[in-house]
Backbone of each chain as ProteinMPNN parsed JSONL, in Angstrom:
{"seq_chain_A": "DGGITQSPKYLFRKEGQNVTLSCEQNLNHDAMYWYRQDPGQGLRLIYYSQIVNDFQKGDIAEGYSVSREKKESFPLTVTSAQKNPTAFYLCASTDRSSYNQPQHFGDGTRLSIL", "coords_chain_A": {"N_chain_A": [[36.267, -41.47, 23.824], [38.788, -41.398, 21.302], [39.056, -43.49, 18.415], [39.217, -46.51, 16.408], [36.635, -48.19, 14.861], [35.565, -51.318, 14.0], [33.263, -53.286, 12.22], [31.16, -56.079, 11.249], [32.208, -58.039, 14.159], [32.478, -60.716, 13.67], [31.96, -62.448, 10.635], [30.149, -64.123, 8.136], [30.343, -65.651, 4.989], [28.58, -66.608, 2.078], [29.045, -68.785, -0.735], [29.782, -67.063, -3.736], [28.858, -64.65, -2.892], [28.931, -61.157, -2.138], [30.467, -59.341, 0.484], [30.509, -56.719, 2.917], [32.805, -55.025, 4.914], [32.919, -52.94, 7.698], [34.57, -49.89, 8.575], [35.224, -47.38, 10.76], [36.475, -44.259, 11.855], [37.206, -41.923, 14.442], [39.285, -40.233, 14.777], [40.091, -38.19, 13.294], [41.868, -38.709, 11.275], [43.643, -38.596, 8.179], [44.596, -40.673, 6.558], [43.818, -44.035, 5.762], [43.74, -47.627, 6.094], [43.556, -51.017, 4.905], [44.195, -54.253, 6.042], [45.049, -57.689, 5.687], [45.203, -60.49, 7.753], [46.822, -63.468, 8.018], [47.561, -66.67, 9.407], [50.962, -67.081, 10.174], [51.755, -65.396, 8.152], [51.792, -62.74, 8.729], [50.738, -59.319, 8.418], [49.151, -58.232, 5.517], [48.921, -55.734, 3.054], [45.926, -54.524, 1.714], [44.297, -52.404, 0.568], [44.743, -48.837, 0.492], [44.159, -45.471, 1.585], [44.734, -42.075, 1.236], [43.457, -39.654, 1.229], [40.117, -38.292, 1.075], [37.998, -39.714, -1.398], [40.045, -40.85, -2.801], [42.077, -43.665, -3.393], [44.389, -46.398, -3.171], [45.711, -49.417, -4.583], [46.945, -52.088, -2.622], [49.228, -54.697, -1.774], [47.763, -57.021, -2.188], [45.271, -56.696, -3.644], [43.451, -57.894, -5.362], [40.181, -59.075, -5.902], [39.01, -57.577, -3.996], [37.342, -54.517, -3.027], [37.113, -50.975, -2.41], [35.866, -47.918, -0.92], [35.981, -44.382, -0.439], [34.257, -42.197, 0.611], [33.767, -40.554, 2.698], [35.693, -38.907, 5.212], [35.907, -40.226, 7.631], [35.264, -42.852, 7.167], [35.901, -46.052, 5.728], [35.012, -48.419, 4.025], [35.362, -51.915, 3.254], [34.877, -54.13, 0.638], [34.495, -57.511, 0.155], [34.655, -59.369, -2.571], [32.983, -61.816, -4.692], [34.943, -62.687, -6.309], [37.176, -63.055, -4.827], [38.842, -65.744, -3.934], [39.785, -67.01, -1.689], [38.783, -65.994, 0.952], [38.729, -66.313, 3.7], [39.901, -65.07, 6.625], [41.51, -62.81, 8.933], [40.623, -59.491, 9.209], [42.015, -56.31, 9.311], [41.641, -52.912, 10.041], [43.199, -49.747, 9.739], [44.449, -46.507, 10.712], [46.083, -43.337, 10.179], [47.723, -40.225, 10.943], [48.09, -38.04, 8.428], [49.37, -35.675, 8.329], [51.876, -35.691, 9.288], [54.368, -37.854, 8.287], [55.711, -39.351, 10.064], [54.262, -41.049, 11.854], [52.739, -43.541, 13.822], [50.543, -46.255, 12.971], [47.133, -46.595, 13.94], [45.107, -49.231, 15.072], [42.079, -51.066, 14.434], [39.83, -53.424, 16.089], [39.396, -55.552, 14.476], [37.899, -57.801, 12.012], [36.651, -61.006, 11.69], [36.429, -63.084, 9.029], [34.63, -65.718, 7.629], [33.953, -68.611, 5.581], [30.863, -70.011, 4.631]], "CA_chain_A": [[37.644, -41.714, 23.415], [38.939, -41.618, 19.874], [39.525, -44.804, 18.043], [38.756, -47.12, 15.156], [35.59, -49.185, 15.098], [35.315, -52.24, 12.894], [32.098, -54.143, 12.427], [30.951, -56.802, 12.506], [33.383, -58.713, 14.686], [32.509, -61.985, 12.941], [31.145, -62.372, 9.429], [30.154, -65.351, 7.358], [30.01, -65.385, 3.591], [28.211, -67.751, 1.261], [29.691, -68.816, -2.051], [29.226, -66.15, -4.721], [28.263, -63.48, -2.234], [29.797, -60.053, -1.731], [30.211, -58.852, 1.841], [31.198, -55.459, 3.187], [33.31, -54.83, 6.266], [32.87, -51.524, 8.03], [35.644, -49.3, 9.364], [34.94, -45.98, 11.062], [37.42, -43.694, 12.821], [36.908, -40.565, 14.886], [40.585, -39.665, 15.142], [40.35, -37.127, 12.311], [43.01, -39.108, 10.455], [43.42, -38.568, 6.735], [44.957, -41.925, 5.897], [43.227, -45.274, 6.279], [44.345, -48.813, 5.491], [43.004, -52.34, 5.175], [45.152, -55.346, 6.026], [44.564, -59.052, 5.892], [46.136, -61.238, 8.59], [46.734, -64.924, 7.941], [48.568, -67.291, 10.289], [52.295, -67.283, 9.602], [52.065, -64.466, 7.063], [51.751, -61.355, 9.17], [49.701, -58.473, 7.839], [49.399, -57.838, 4.138], [48.135, -54.552, 2.72], [44.939, -54.736, 0.657], [44.058, -51.097, -0.028], [44.942, -47.715, 1.386], [43.612, -44.201, 1.131], [45.381, -40.971, 1.929], [42.481, -38.566, 1.34], [38.773, -38.639, 0.613], [37.804, -39.947, -2.838], [41.274, -41.364, -3.393], [42.603, -44.86, -2.759], [45.4, -47.104, -3.952], [45.83, -50.854, -4.339], [48.091, -52.575, -1.883], [49.905, -55.853, -2.348], [46.852, -58.147, -2.476], [43.986, -56.035, -3.864], [42.54, -58.648, -6.23], [39.03, -59.65, -5.221], [38.53, -56.625, -2.997], [37.102, -53.145, -3.474], [36.926, -50.029, -1.309], [35.418, -46.572, -1.252], [36.337, -43.405, 0.607], [33.367, -41.061, 0.381], [33.859, -39.686, 3.874], [37.003, -38.996, 5.852], [35.91, -41.13, 8.775], [34.788, -44.175, 6.806], [36.671, -46.707, 4.668], [34.502, -49.791, 3.963], [36.014, -52.892, 2.38], [33.996, -55.163, 0.104], [35.127, -58.747, -0.287], [33.791, -59.803, -3.666], [32.978, -63.254, -4.992], [36.176, -62.99, -7.036], [38.217, -63.408, -3.856], [38.621, -67.184, -3.788], [40.2, -67.486, -0.364], [38.554, -64.819, 1.782], [38.771, -66.6, 5.135], [41.047, -64.395, 7.223], [41.231, -61.76, 9.908], [40.82, -58.233, 8.503], [42.305, -55.198, 10.203], [41.608, -51.552, 9.507], [44.107, -48.865, 10.459], [44.478, -45.121, 10.245], [47.198, -42.552, 10.672], [47.65, -38.803, 10.668], [48.922, -37.805, 7.253], [50.049, -34.379, 8.404], [53.283, -36.037, 9.452], [54.5, -39.27, 7.965], [56.335, -40.032, 11.193], [53.214, -41.402, 12.798], [52.361, -44.954, 13.774], [49.156, -46.515, 12.634], [46.229, -47.071, 14.976], [44.371, -50.362, 14.523], [40.811, -51.495, 14.993], [39.838, -54.747, 16.716], [39.379, -56.571, 13.435], [36.724, -58.601, 11.632], [37.034, -62.349, 11.234], [35.54, -63.522, 7.954], [34.67, -67.159, 7.347], [33.088, -69.071, 4.49], [29.886, -71.034, 5.008]], "C_chain_A": [[37.713, -41.932, 21.915], [39.444, -43.007, 19.575], [38.969, -45.255, 16.712], [37.762, -48.219, 15.507], [35.389, -50.023, 13.855], [34.084, -53.071, 13.228], [31.766, -54.88, 11.142], [32.242, -57.434, 12.99], [33.594, -60.056, 13.98], [31.548, -61.88, 11.758], [31.277, -63.663, 8.654], [29.679, -65.038, 5.945], [29.627, -66.683, 2.895], [28.951, -67.668, -0.063], [28.998, -67.84, -2.993], [28.664, -64.868, -4.15], [29.33, -62.414, -1.981], [29.455, -59.664, -0.303], [31.033, -57.591, 2.069], [31.548, -55.348, 4.662], [33.379, -53.33, 6.526], [34.089, -51.109, 8.843], [35.352, -47.816, 9.524], [35.971, -45.483, 12.073], [37.0, -42.274, 13.176], [38.169, -39.87, 15.387], [40.962, -38.489, 14.25], [41.603, -37.428, 11.471], [42.663, -39.057, 8.973], [43.597, -39.943, 6.093], [44.322, -43.133, 6.58], [43.706, -46.455, 5.453], [43.511, -50.052, 5.816], [44.098, -53.379, 5.02], [44.409, -56.663, 6.188], [45.628, -59.794, 6.689], [45.841, -62.72, 8.48], [47.812, -65.522, 8.83], [49.888, -67.488, 9.546], [52.666, -66.328, 8.488], [52.027, -63.017, 7.497], [50.588, -60.604, 8.561], [50.092, -58.08, 6.427], [48.409, -56.739, 3.747], [47.209, -54.825, 1.544], [44.718, -53.439, -0.121], [44.432, -50.02, 0.989], [44.463, -46.424, 0.741], [44.244, -43.084, 1.945], [44.432, -39.786, 2.121], [41.139, -39.053, 0.814], [38.748, -38.726, -0.904], [39.077, -40.38, -3.548], [41.698, -42.621, -2.656], [43.517, -45.592, -3.733], [45.389, -48.587, -3.603], [47.089, -51.141, -3.533], [48.666, -53.799, -2.57], [48.962, -56.982, -2.776], [45.436, -57.636, -2.725], [42.986, -56.87, -4.665], [41.422, -59.294, -5.431], [38.445, -58.766, -4.137], [38.212, -55.285, -3.661], [36.846, -52.271, -2.256], [36.286, -48.755, -1.843], [35.843, -45.654, -0.12], [35.542, -42.126, 0.345], [33.392, -40.064, 1.533], [35.199, -39.925, 4.56], [37.021, -40.075, 6.925], [35.575, -42.572, 8.425], [35.561, -44.764, 5.63], [36.206, -48.169, 4.576], [35.234, -50.647, 2.936], [34.99, -53.925, 1.931], [34.829, -56.341, -0.37], [34.202, -59.339, -1.342], [33.877, -61.315, -3.877], [34.231, -63.665, -5.756], [37.331, -63.345, -6.103], [37.985, -64.852, -3.457], [38.999, -67.736, -2.425], [40.022, -66.36, 0.653], [38.655, -65.062, 3.28], [40.044, -66.036, 5.735], [40.549, -63.425, 8.283], [41.585, -60.437, 9.239], [40.968, -57.09, 9.502], [42.278, -53.885, 9.441], [42.528, -50.698, 10.359], [43.993, -47.447, 9.917], [45.694, -44.419, 10.83], [47.027, -41.098, 10.262], [48.602, -38.473, 9.533], [49.704, -36.503, 7.346], [51.541, -34.56, 8.66], [53.439, -37.516, 9.166], [55.168, -40.045, 9.075], [55.305, -40.382, 12.255], [52.912, -42.886, 12.689], [50.897, -45.082, 13.389], [48.396, -46.994, 13.879], [45.363, -48.153, 14.343], [43.028, -50.558, 15.209], [40.935, -52.889, 15.579], [39.692, -55.878, 15.717], [38.033, -57.213, 13.2], [37.226, -59.95, 11.143], [35.991, -62.834, 10.239], [35.736, -65.007, 7.689], [33.688, -67.502, 6.24], [32.149, -70.143, 4.989], [29.951, -72.203, 4.038]], "O_chain_A": [[36.834, -42.557, 21.321], [40.16, -43.618, 20.368], [38.336, -44.488, 15.986], [38.032, -49.071, 16.354], [35.08, -49.5, 12.784], [33.892, -53.501, 14.366], [32.05, -54.38, 10.054], [33.261, -57.37, 12.303], [34.724, -60.475, 13.728], [30.467, -61.3, 11.866], [32.365, -64.226, 8.528], [28.742, -64.266, 5.74], [30.259, -67.72, 3.092], [29.426, -66.603, -0.457], [27.769, -67.791, -3.045], [28.053, -64.082, -4.874], [30.476, -62.726, -1.656], [28.285, -59.659, 0.08], [32.108, -57.418, 1.494], [30.706, -55.55, 5.537], [33.837, -52.557, 5.684], [34.58, -51.863, 9.684], [35.245, -47.085, 8.539], [36.305, -46.185, 13.028], [36.509, -41.523, 12.333], [38.126, -39.037, 16.292], [42.012, -37.872, 14.424], [42.299, -36.518, 11.021], [41.561, -39.416, 8.559], [42.842, -40.325, 5.2], [44.296, -43.234, 7.806], [44.036, -46.317, 4.275], [42.853, -50.125, 6.854], [44.828, -53.402, 4.029], [43.312, -56.732, 6.742], [46.811, -59.742, 6.353], [44.744, -63.173, 8.808], [48.878, -64.926, 8.987], [49.913, -68.001, 8.428], [53.759, -66.42, 7.929], [52.223, -62.134, 6.662], [49.563, -61.199, 8.226], [51.218, -57.651, 6.173], [47.223, -56.807, 4.068], [47.65, -55.301, 0.498], [44.932, -53.392, -1.333], [44.435, -50.266, 2.196], [44.375, -46.31, -0.481], [44.286, -43.135, 3.175], [44.585, -39.009, 3.063], [41.051, -40.106, 0.182], [39.381, -37.934, -1.603], [39.169, -40.284, -4.772], [41.685, -42.65, -1.425], [43.427, -45.424, -4.95], [45.093, -48.966, -2.47], [48.138, -50.53, -3.732], [48.601, -53.927, -3.793], [49.315, -57.801, -3.624], [44.495, -58.098, -2.08], [41.79, -56.579, -4.645], [41.659, -59.966, -4.427], [37.504, -59.153, -3.444], [38.747, -54.964, -4.722], [36.42, -52.754, -1.207], [36.182, -48.547, -3.051], [36.041, -46.092, 1.013], [36.091, -41.112, -0.085], [33.079, -38.886, 1.362], [35.759, -41.019, 4.49], [38.028, -40.758, 7.11], [35.599, -43.436, 9.302], [35.844, -44.068, 4.655], [36.93, -49.068, 5.005], [35.665, -50.161, 1.891], [34.311, -54.528, 2.762], [35.741, -56.194, -1.183], [33.089, -59.762, -1.031], [34.734, -61.991, -3.309], [34.548, -64.852, -5.842], [38.348, -63.878, -6.546], [37.041, -65.156, -2.727], [38.567, -68.827, -2.057], [41.009, -65.828, 1.162], [38.666, -64.106, 4.056], [41.143, -66.473, 5.394], [39.349, -63.249, 8.493], [42.704, -60.264, 8.755], [40.156, -56.927, 10.413], [42.823, -53.769, 8.343], [42.625, -50.902, 11.569], [43.505, -47.224, 8.81], [46.258, -44.848, 11.836], [46.273, -40.786, 9.341], [49.815, -38.621, 9.685], [50.597, -36.252, 6.538], [52.358, -33.711, 8.304], [52.725, -38.342, 9.736], [55.195, -41.275, 9.039], [55.473, -40.04, 13.426], [52.837, -43.428, 11.586], [50.125, -44.127, 13.477], [48.937, -47.692, 14.736], [44.93, -48.009, 13.2], [42.86, -50.26, 16.391], [42.017, -53.476, 15.569], [39.849, -57.045, 16.076], [37.147, -57.182, 14.054], [38.111, -60.027, 10.29], [34.815, -62.975, 10.573], [36.861, -65.486, 7.546], [32.722, -66.779, 5.996], [32.563, -71.072, 5.682], [29.204, -73.17, 4.186]]}, "seq_chain_B": "AQSVSQHNHHVILSEAASLELGCNYSYGGTVNLFWYVQYPGQHLQLLLKYFSGDPLVKGIKGFEAEFIKSKFSFNLRKPSVQWSDTAEYFCAVSWFSGGYNKLIFGAGTRLAVHP", "coords_chain_B": {"N_chain_B": [[61.007, -56.007, -4.547], [59.972, -54.312, -1.575], [60.546, -55.687, 1.688], [59.971, -57.297, 4.858], [61.61, -59.192, 7.221], [61.189, -61.573, 9.696], [62.974, -63.543, 11.789], [62.428, -65.672, 13.51], [59.725, -67.752, 13.956], [58.388, -68.977, 16.012], [58.94, -68.731, 19.452], [60.017, -70.014, 22.489], [60.248, -69.451, 25.882], [61.489, -69.454, 29.257], [60.308, -67.844, 32.227], [62.067, -64.887, 33.204], [64.134, -65.282, 31.472], [66.267, -63.957, 28.864], [65.305, -62.01, 25.998], [65.512, -61.841, 22.484], [64.376, -60.752, 19.474], [64.631, -61.082, 16.04], [64.712, -58.772, 13.279], [64.757, -57.86, 9.974], [64.964, -55.662, 7.171], [64.254, -54.737, 3.77], [64.968, -52.07, 2.177], [66.261, -49.264, 0.705], [66.072, -46.561, 1.296], [65.097, -43.804, 3.451], [63.63, -44.844, 6.421], [60.96, -45.58, 8.726], [60.629, -47.338, 11.746], [58.968, -49.967, 13.459], [57.735, -51.829, 16.247], [55.101, -53.931, 16.885], [52.715, -55.355, 19.147], [50.614, -58.12, 19.794], [48.479, -59.216, 22.019], [46.929, -62.223, 23.252], [43.677, -62.423, 21.993], [43.405, -59.686, 21.793], [43.713, -56.373, 20.23], [46.137, -55.093, 17.863], [48.935, -53.431, 19.249], [51.068, -50.623, 19.638], [54.422, -51.084, 20.369], [57.001, -49.974, 20.355], [58.865, -47.394, 18.602], [60.917, -46.165, 15.927], [62.152, -43.229, 14.587], [64.132, -41.283, 14.118], [67.405, -40.155, 15.24], [68.723, -41.281, 18.347], [69.73, -44.559, 17.972], [69.0, -46.591, 19.668], [66.086, -47.475, 21.011], [63.589, -47.115, 23.474], [60.76, -48.831, 24.663], [57.413, -49.566, 25.766], [56.778, -51.487, 28.78], [59.357, -52.436, 29.362], [60.658, -53.168, 27.05], [63.063, -52.843, 24.396], [64.665, -51.642, 21.397], [67.102, -51.878, 18.826], [68.307, -49.974, 16.202], [70.176, -50.8, 13.492], [71.648, -49.45, 10.979], [73.456, -50.217, 8.976], [73.12, -52.892, 8.846], [70.515, -53.178, 8.185], [68.68, -53.727, 10.202], [66.462, -54.204, 13.005], [66.242, -55.137, 15.815], [64.387, -56.567, 18.484], [64.464, -56.415, 22.022], [64.475, -57.738, 25.373], [65.473, -57.795, 28.682], [64.571, -59.543, 30.679], [62.038, -61.691, 30.554], [58.468, -61.943, 31.154], [55.66, -63.979, 32.16], [53.413, -62.658, 31.24], [54.227, -61.524, 28.9], [53.702, -63.178, 26.861], [52.679, -63.401, 23.619], [52.035, -62.258, 20.223], [54.477, -60.884, 18.134], [55.135, -58.224, 15.978], [57.192, -56.892, 13.516], [57.523, -53.844, 11.773], [57.814, -51.725, 8.915], [57.962, -48.477, 7.615], [57.749, -46.117, 4.957], [57.976, -43.067, 3.076], [56.62, -42.289, 0.076], [56.054, -40.882, -3.051], [54.0, -39.28, -2.068], [52.604, -40.946, -0.437], [52.253, -42.822, 2.544], [53.598, -45.743, 3.23], [53.277, -48.883, 4.808], [54.688, -51.88, 5.828], [54.534, -55.231, 7.07], [56.287, -57.699, 9.016], [56.181, -61.331, 9.176], [55.596, -62.042, 11.731], [56.286, -63.083, 15.129], [55.657, -65.6, 17.313], [55.551, -65.619, 20.702], [55.99, -67.597, 23.535], [55.873, -67.693, 26.953], [56.907, -69.506, 29.642], [55.951, -70.165, 33.02]], "CA_chain_B": [[59.979, -55.42, -3.709], [60.384, -54.153, -0.185], [60.069, -56.773, 2.529], [60.395, -57.333, 6.253], [61.819, -60.583, 7.613], [61.365, -61.907, 11.105], [63.676, -64.818, 11.64], [61.864, -66.697, 14.36], [58.265, -67.765, 13.927], [57.938, -69.368, 17.356], [59.976, -68.69, 20.474], [59.526, -70.456, 23.797], [61.208, -69.083, 26.925], [61.067, -69.49, 30.659], [60.319, -66.519, 32.865], [63.366, -64.314, 33.567], [65.104, -65.432, 30.38], [66.387, -62.767, 28.011], [64.639, -62.147, 24.71], [65.89, -61.037, 21.331], [63.667, -61.123, 18.248], [65.28, -60.454, 14.902], [63.926, -58.14, 12.227], [65.521, -57.233, 8.904], [64.109, -55.113, 6.127], [64.949, -54.433, 2.522], [64.588, -50.797, 1.546], [67.475, -48.474, 0.81], [65.825, -45.168, 1.64], [64.78, -43.466, 4.842], [62.507, -45.637, 6.916], [60.542, -45.565, 10.119], [60.577, -48.732, 12.174], [58.018, -50.192, 14.545], [57.376, -53.137, 16.752], [53.75, -54.022, 17.42], [52.452, -56.573, 19.9], [49.21, -58.527, 19.82], [48.232, -60.168, 23.087], [45.813, -63.109, 22.899], [42.333, -61.846, 22.036], [43.414, -58.221, 21.777], [44.124, -55.789, 18.97], [47.536, -54.699, 17.756], [49.331, -52.251, 20.02], [52.424, -50.181, 19.358], [55.356, -51.37, 21.45], [57.984, -48.91, 20.262], [59.047, -46.896, 17.245], [62.13, -45.411, 15.647], [62.046, -42.326, 13.448], [65.446, -40.692, 13.902], [68.099, -39.907, 16.491], [69.357, -42.4, 19.051], [69.26, -45.82, 17.381], [68.476, -47.481, 20.699], [64.821, -46.897, 21.456], [62.938, -47.837, 24.575], [59.313, -48.824, 24.55], [56.664, -49.891, 26.973], [56.945, -52.799, 29.426], [60.744, -52.846, 29.446], [61.207, -53.558, 25.752], [63.889, -51.888, 23.666], [65.075, -52.127, 20.082], [68.254, -51.16, 18.292], [68.343, -49.82, 14.755], [71.521, -50.854, 12.929], [71.383, -49.097, 9.582], [74.336, -50.961, 8.073], [72.623, -54.267, 8.76], [69.083, -53.11, 7.894], [68.044, -54.519, 11.247], [65.779, -53.504, 14.098], [65.943, -56.257, 16.706], [63.673, -56.278, 19.729], [65.097, -57.083, 23.159], [64.01, -57.525, 26.741], [66.443, -58.523, 29.509], [63.96, -60.577, 31.525], [60.629, -61.781, 30.149], [57.465, -62.391, 32.117], [54.59, -64.776, 31.569], [52.474, -61.745, 30.587], [54.764, -61.126, 27.591], [53.218, -64.129, 25.865], [51.956, -62.635, 22.6], [52.675, -62.294, 18.915], [55.186, -59.628, 17.932], [55.285, -57.896, 14.564], [58.064, -55.812, 13.105], [56.937, -53.143, 10.636], [58.648, -50.679, 8.34], [57.22, -47.555, 6.773], [58.486, -45.089, 4.234], [57.119, -42.091, 2.426], [56.983, -42.295, -1.335], [55.002, -40.414, -3.941], [52.892, -38.704, -1.311], [51.927, -41.973, 0.335], [52.964, -43.442, 3.649], [53.374, -47.181, 3.127], [53.715, -49.656, 5.973], [54.614, -53.321, 5.616], [54.768, -55.999, 8.28], [56.865, -59.024, 8.969], [55.215, -62.421, 9.365], [55.265, -62.177, 13.143], [56.93, -64.092, 15.98], [54.787, -65.974, 18.425], [56.345, -65.856, 21.906], [55.328, -68.247, 24.665], [56.71, -67.642, 28.144], [56.427, -70.46, 30.648], [56.287, -69.767, 34.399]], "C_chain_B": [[60.484, -55.331, -2.268], [59.806, -55.282, 0.661], [60.617, -56.61, 3.939], [60.479, -58.794, 6.67], [61.975, -60.699, 9.115], [61.858, -63.346, 11.156], [63.058, -65.961, 12.414], [60.354, -66.638, 14.302], [57.682, -68.112, 15.294], [59.142, -69.345, 18.294], [59.341, -69.099, 21.799], [60.61, -70.171, 24.824], [60.613, -69.332, 28.295], [61.105, -68.079, 31.209], [61.736, -66.164, 33.308], [64.441, -64.523, 32.501], [65.159, -64.139, 29.572], [65.806, -63.066, 26.638], [65.326, -61.282, 23.669], [65.176, -61.582, 20.113], [64.271, -60.344, 17.085], [64.311, -59.875, 13.894], [64.883, -57.501, 11.24], [64.569, -56.741, 7.814], [64.952, -54.836, 4.885], [64.337, -53.185, 1.911], [65.753, -49.85, 1.766], [67.289, -47.04, 1.261], [65.563, -44.971, 3.122], [63.524, -44.203, 5.289], [62.164, -45.257, 8.354], [60.302, -47.011, 10.521], [59.702, -48.876, 13.409], [58.066, -51.645, 15.001], [55.972, -53.021, 17.338], [53.614, -55.337, 18.173], [50.947, -56.855, 19.876], [49.053, -59.598, 20.885], [47.018, -61.014, 22.722], [44.46, -62.424, 23.064], [42.273, -60.341, 22.001], [43.884, -57.697, 20.427], [45.61, -55.425, 19.004], [47.807, -53.429, 18.556], [50.766, -51.903, 19.664], [53.301, -50.396, 20.58], [56.432, -50.281, 21.515], [58.173, -48.526, 18.806], [60.374, -46.171, 17.141], [61.873, -44.541, 14.427], [63.396, -41.73, 13.106], [66.125, -40.551, 15.252], [68.748, -41.154, 17.045], [68.831, -43.714, 18.499], [68.763, -46.833, 18.406], [67.211, -46.833, 21.272], [64.198, -47.766, 22.532], [61.427, -47.708, 24.428], [58.648, -49.143, 25.875], [57.065, -51.261, 27.511], [58.373, -53.317, 29.378], [61.378, -53.311, 28.15], [62.082, -52.444, 25.177], [64.257, -52.502, 22.326], [66.221, -51.258, 19.594], [68.218, -51.166, 16.775], [69.806, -49.829, 14.32], [71.367, -50.678, 11.428], [72.197, -49.953, 8.62], [73.867, -52.397, 7.881], [71.136, -54.315, 8.398], [68.299, -53.909, 8.949], [67.442, -53.635, 12.338], [65.307, -54.575, 15.089], [65.323, -55.791, 18.02], [64.316, -57.063, 20.867], [64.337, -56.784, 24.456], [64.891, -58.368, 27.646], [65.831, -59.695, 30.273], [62.457, -60.631, 31.219], [59.751, -62.288, 31.283], [56.403, -63.199, 31.389], [53.614, -63.889, 30.773], [52.99, -61.219, 29.251], [54.361, -62.101, 26.492], [52.295, -63.42, 24.888], [52.609, -62.894, 21.251], [53.25, -60.909, 18.649], [55.442, -59.424, 16.44], [56.232, -56.717, 14.394], [57.438, -55.151, 11.872], [57.841, -52.0, 10.207], [57.779, -49.774, 7.488], [58.17, -46.581, 6.096], [57.491, -44.229, 3.48], [57.555, -41.985, 0.974], [55.805, -41.839, -2.171], [53.791, -39.866, -3.222], [52.146, -39.702, -0.456], [52.858, -42.541, 1.396], [52.652, -44.923, 3.615], [53.974, -47.887, 4.333], [53.604, -51.129, 5.645], [55.078, -54.035, 6.877], [55.569, -57.257, 7.995], [55.799, -60.065, 9.282], [54.837, -62.639, 10.821], [56.067, -63.263, 13.837], [56.02, -64.341, 17.167], [55.653, -66.37, 19.609], [55.489, -66.493, 22.987], [56.296, -68.25, 25.832], [56.102, -68.554, 29.202], [56.856, -70.024, 32.037], [57.458, -70.578, 34.959]], "O_chain_B": [[61.291, -56.139, -1.811], [58.712, -55.775, 0.387], [61.586, -55.888, 4.176], [59.524, -59.549, 6.49], [62.792, -60.01, 9.725], [61.22, -64.252, 10.62], [63.164, -67.114, 11.998], [59.761, -65.592, 14.567], [56.628, -67.61, 15.682], [60.212, -69.865, 17.977], [58.28, -68.605, 22.18], [61.755, -70.595, 24.661], [59.396, -69.409, 28.464], [61.843, -67.226, 30.716], [62.503, -67.029, 33.731], [65.543, -63.99, 32.623], [64.227, -63.335, 29.591], [65.809, -64.207, 26.176], [65.678, -60.133, 23.936], [65.35, -62.748, 19.756], [64.404, -59.122, 17.134], [63.225, -60.412, 13.678], [65.726, -56.69, 11.623], [63.514, -57.328, 7.574], [66.176, -54.719, 4.945], [63.319, -53.244, 1.221], [66.187, -49.657, 2.902], [68.269, -46.366, 1.58], [65.783, -45.87, 3.935], [62.495, -44.179, 4.614], [62.978, -44.692, 9.084], [59.824, -47.813, 9.719], [59.698, -48.015, 14.289], [58.394, -52.553, 14.237], [55.687, -52.15, 18.161], [54.308, -56.31, 17.877], [50.126, -55.94, 19.931], [49.444, -60.748, 20.683], [46.163, -60.564, 21.958], [44.139, -61.911, 24.136], [41.198, -59.764, 22.164], [44.382, -58.449, 19.589], [46.245, -55.453, 20.059], [47.018, -52.484, 18.541], [51.584, -52.79, 19.418], [52.976, -49.953, 21.682], [56.731, -49.743, 22.581], [57.715, -49.218, 17.896], [60.891, -45.636, 18.122], [61.442, -45.022, 13.379], [63.772, -41.674, 11.935], [65.51, -40.794, 16.29], [69.263, -41.985, 16.297], [67.627, -43.97, 18.546], [68.159, -47.838, 18.032], [67.265, -45.791, 21.926], [64.277, -48.994, 22.491], [60.894, -46.643, 24.117], [59.238, -49.008, 26.947], [57.621, -52.088, 26.788], [58.581, -54.53, 29.356], [62.51, -53.795, 28.148], [61.862, -51.262, 25.441], [64.175, -53.716, 22.138], [66.302, -50.069, 19.904], [68.114, -52.217, 16.144], [70.585, -48.97, 14.731], [71.011, -51.607, 10.703], [71.696, -50.368, 7.575], [74.18, -53.035, 6.876], [70.562, -55.401, 8.315], [67.38, -54.661, 8.623], [67.856, -52.496, 12.555], [64.115, -54.871, 15.179], [65.697, -54.759, 18.578], [64.671, -58.231, 20.703], [63.673, -55.759, 24.609], [65.044, -59.564, 27.395], [66.487, -60.714, 30.489], [61.707, -59.726, 31.582], [60.202, -62.95, 32.218], [56.263, -63.116, 30.168], [53.061, -64.319, 29.761], [52.256, -60.533, 28.539], [54.652, -61.87, 25.318], [51.251, -62.899, 25.279], [53.586, -63.634, 21.139], [52.602, -59.894, 18.903], [55.901, -60.326, 15.74], [56.087, -55.682, 15.045], [56.88, -55.843, 11.019], [58.536, -51.391, 11.02], [56.946, -50.256, 6.719], [59.246, -46.272, 6.607], [56.336, -44.602, 3.273], [58.698, -41.641, 0.674], [54.692, -42.345, -2.023], [52.669, -39.977, -3.717], [51.157, -39.35, 0.187], [54.058, -42.715, 1.186], [51.534, -45.32, 3.945], [55.048, -47.523, 4.812], [52.542, -51.59, 5.227], [55.895, -53.524, 7.643], [55.536, -57.805, 6.893], [54.661, -59.729, 9.609], [53.869, -63.34, 11.116], [56.479, -64.241, 13.212], [55.664, -63.43, 17.914], [56.405, -67.342, 19.535], [54.41, -66.002, 23.316], [57.414, -68.751, 25.716], [54.948, -68.397, 29.6], [57.983, -69.566, 32.228], [57.863, -70.368, 36.103]]}, "name": "protein", "num_of_chains": 2, "seq": "DGGITQSPKYLFRKEGQNVTLSCEQNLNHDAMYWYRQDPGQGLRLIYYSQIVNDFQKGDIAEGYSVSREKKESFPLTVTSAQKNPTAFYLCASTDRSSYNQPQHFGDGTRLSILAQSVSQHNHHVILSEAASLELGCNYSYGGTVNLFWYVQYPGQHLQLLLKYFSGDPLVKGIKGFEAEFIKSKFSFNLRKPSVQWSDTAEYFCAVSWFSGGYNKLIFGAGTRLAVHP"}
């Protein structure tokens, strides 16, 4: 079955450490997205990518970085510059061939600080 | 900046009660509208969507939503809720600009249905 796979499910970060969250999709979608979910704040867009080797900052990109070297992969790195990284991170993808498409979501990664 | 507002953060209902969750957005152009649901311990799922046509859209599990363009609203309704509807509900709005499809979410409404 096609879908989005995020790993790991739980991740712990030490102070000053960079960590990378994985997102892989086999839906052949062009567009991929990273969101951060905090209680009472809904989902906020971190980065998004419409095609390979291209990505754009979302509303809260500071302290994060991404790459899009392959169509099926869109890893997110939470850098030490992100001072409040504890959150639930969701990856999504959609078919760019028509903008009238809903996004498909992964199961998420919960990041905590040690 | 564009935004999506959900008026109720927490809603508590008894089974068989009617449900209406409010959603308003601020964007003057053409939009697509969505309601997503997240059941406890599960990932986000699409409940229903509006792209064009009939402003009253029906989704899964007896949910429906009405798009009122003049009010920039897309409220979610269900005539009779069940205990299994306990979940968090997110309204989302997308638009196409500069070759990019942007999607923003409301803060969510946590619904608890008591037997």
